[in-house]
Each structure stands twice: as structure tokens, then as C-alpha cells.
C-alpha positions as CSV (number, residue, x, y, z in Angstrom):
1,M,85.7,77.0,72.9
2,P,89.2,77.7,71.5
3,I,91.7,79.5,73.7
4,S,92.1,82.4,71.2
5,E,88.3,83.0,71.2
6,A,88.1,82.9,75.0
7,L,91.1,85.2,75.3
8,F,89.7,87.7,72.7
9,G,86.2,87.6,74.3
10,S,87.7,88.1,77.8
11,L,89.8,91.0,76.6
12,L,86.8,92.5,74.8
13,V,84.7,92.3,78.0
14,V,87.4,93.8,80.2
15,T,87.9,96.6,77.7
16,L,84.2,97.3,77.5
17,I,83.7,97.3,81.3
18,G,86.9,99.4,81.8
19,F,85.9,102.0,79.2
20,G,82.4,102.1,80.5
21,V,83.4,102.6,84.1
22,W,86.0,105.2,83.2
23,L,83.5,107.1,81.0
24,A,80.7,106.9,83.7
25,S,83.0,108.1,86.5
26,R,84.3,111.0,84.4
27,Q,80.8,112.1,83.4
28,G,79.5,111.7,86.9
29,R,82.3,113.9,88.2
30,R,81.5,116.4,85.4
31,L,77.8,116.5,86.5
32,R,78.9,117.2,90.1
33,Q,81.2,119.9,89.0
34,L,78.5,121.6,87.0
35,K,76.4,122.2,90.1
36,Q,79.2,124.4,91.5
37,L,79.8,126.4,88.3
38,A,78.1,129.6,87.4
39,L,77.6,129.0,83.7
40,P,75.0,130.6,81.4
41,E,71.8,128.5,81.2
42,D,72.3,127.4,77.6
43,E,75.9,126.2,78.3
44,M,74.8,124.5,81.5
45,R,72.0,122.7,79.6
46,W,74.4,121.6,76.8
47,E,77.0,120.3,79.3
48,R,74.3,118.4,81.3
49,Q,72.9,116.8,78.2
50,K,76.3,115.9,76.9
51,A,77.2,114.2,80.2
52,W,73.9,112.3,80.3
53,R,74.3,111.1,76.7
54,R,77.8,109.8,77.6
55,L,76.5,108.2,80.9
56,I,73.8,106.3,78.9
57,S,76.5,105.2,76.4
58,A,78.6,103.9,79.3
59,G,75.6,102.0,80.6
60,L,75.0,100.5,77.2
61,L,78.6,99.4,77.0
62,G,78.3,97.7,80.4
63,L,75.1,95.9,79.1
64,I,76.9,94.8,76.0
65,A,79.7,93.4,78.2
66,V,77.2,91.5,80.3
67,L,75.5,90.0,77.3
68,L,78.8,89.1,75.8
69,V,79.8,87.2,79.0
70,G,76.5,85.3,78.8
71,Q,77.1,84.6,75.2
72,L,80.6,83.4,75.7
73,L,80.0,81.3,78.8
74,W,76.6,79.7,78.2
75,W,75.2,79.9,74.7
76,E,78.3,79.9,72.5
77,P,79.7,76.6,73.8
78,A,76.3,74.9,73.8
79,S,75.5,76.1,70.3
80,Q,79.0,75.1,69.1
81,Q,78.5,71.6,70.5
82,L,75.2,71.3,68.7
83,L,76.8,72.4,65.5
84,D,79.7,70.0,65.9
85,E,77.3,67.1,66.6
86,R,75.2,67.9,63.5
87,E,78.3,68.3,61.3
88,E,79.3,64.7,62.1
89,L,76.1,63.4,60.6
90,H,75.5,63.1,56.9
91,P,73.0,65.8,55.8
92,E,70.2,63.2,55.2
93,Q,70.7,61.7,58.6
94,R,70.4,65.0,60.5
95,P,67.2,64.9,62.6
96,P,65.1,68.1,62.9
97,F,65.9,70.4,65.8
98,T,64.2,69.6,69.1
99,S,62.3,72.3,71.0
100,E,65.3,72.6,73.4
101,Q,67.7,73.0,70.5
102,K,65.5,75.6,68.9
103,E,65.3,77.5,72.2
104,L,69.1,77.4,72.5
105,L,69.5,78.7,68.9
106,H,66.9,81.5,69.6
107,L,68.8,82.5,72.7
108,W,72.1,82.5,70.9
109,G,70.7,84.5,68.0
110,G,68.7,86.8,70.2
111,T,71.7,87.6,72.3
112,W,73.8,88.5,69.3
113,L,71.0,90.6,67.9
114,A,70.7,92.4,71.3
115,I,74.5,93.0,71.3
116,L,74.4,94.4,67.8
117,L,71.4,96.6,68.5
118,L,73.0,98.0,71.7
119,L,76.2,98.6,69.7
120,L,74.1,100.5,67.2
121,A,72.5,102.6,70.0
122,V,76.0,103.5,71.3
123,V,77.1,104.5,67.8
124,I,73.9,106.6,67.3
125,L,74.4,108.3,70.7
126,A,78.0,109.0,69.7
127,G,76.8,110.5,66.4
128,I,74.2,112.6,68.3
129,D,76.9,113.8,70.7
130,L,79.1,114.7,67.8
131,W,76.3,116.5,66.0
132,A,75.2,118.4,69.2
133,T,78.8,119.5,69.8
134,R,79.0,120.7,66.2
135,L,75.8,122.7,66.5
136,Y,76.7,124.1,69.8
137,G,80.1,125.2,68.5
138,L,78.5,126.8,65.4
139,R,76.0,128.7,67.6
140,E,78.8,130.0,69.9
141,Y,80.9,130.9,66.9
142,R,78.0,132.9,65.5
143,K,77.5,134.7,68.8
144,L,81.2,135.6,68.8
145,Q,80.9,136.9,65.3
146,A,77.9,139.0,66.2
147,D,79.6,140.4,69.3
148,R,82.7,141.2,67.2
149,R,80.6,143.0,64.5
150,A,78.8,145.0,67.2
151,M,82.1,146.0,68.8
152,I,83.5,147.0,65.4
153,Q,80.3,149.0,64.7
154,R,80.6,150.8,68.1
155,Q,84.2,151.6,67.5
156,T,83.4,152.9,64.0
157,N,80.6,155.1,65.3
158,R,82.9,156.4,68.1
159,L,85.7,157.2,65.6
160,R,83.3,158.9,63.3
161,Q,81.9,161.0,66.1
162,E,85.4,162.0,67.2
163,R,86.4,162.9,63.6
164,N,83.3,164.9,63.0
165,G,83.7,166.7,66.3
166,H,87.3,167.8,65.4
167,N,86.5,169.1,61.9
């Protein structure tokens, strides 16, 4: 494995693990704080769900890092060696893959497929989190608007009553 590939892979694994641990610790701390806060039930539910979505994302990032380590340490070098050996032979001289070679290629491809599916799950969770935040924000904005309208209506009624009482 080339040095640049090993360096990039190591940097990627460290970044994934670091971000996952940071995110998990932050959301775990948030869940503990929520137990001590007296928030309205809908806000408490939203905060809890948000923290759990982000905890799951942190776990998925850790799983991606573990699969990437396995890929870089075991299956990538072996599959690269197999590819190099087959590249040295003329196309007509290449023997069919043995069952061990097929298993290696299936593990290599399966690991990359799992990494990509987990990455897709992280992106989907991030999208769900973004959408949930947007919906929650809109709901709270509408509540504020309704409260403001009610306050204005009360003030208007009070002013009308005062005006009518003085005329």
C-alpha cells in the first residue's frame, strides 16, 4: 500500500473516530442535562429525539471507521496483490479466480458496500435531523405568531373598551 494511501486512510479513520467521540460525548451530556431541565413536553421530546439521532450517527461513524481499518489493513493489501499478480499475466494466460480469491474479492467489495451504506445512513440521519429542526422551528414560529396575534387582539379590545367608556 502506498504511503499516501496509508496516511490518508489513517487520517480519515482518526477524524471519523474523533468526530464520533466528540459528537457522542456532547449528545450524552445533553441527554443528562435534559433530565434536570423543566422544559415543555414537546420541546423535551424534540431535544431527546435530536440527541438520539446524533448519537446513532456518531455510532455509525465509529462503525465506518472500524470497517475502514479492516479494509485498509487486511482486504485492500491482499486484493491489490491479487490485482498486481493478474496484471503481470497476459489476458489469455490469466487463470480463473480460485474460491479463496473470490471470497477475498467478495469481502473487499462487501466491506466497501457496507461503508457506503453506512455513510448513506449518516447522511439520511443528518437530513432527517435538519428536516426535524426546520419543522420544529416552523411550529414554534407559528406559536409565537399566534401568541402575538392574541396579544394584539387583547390590546385592541382593551383600547376599544377604554375609548368607548370615555365617550
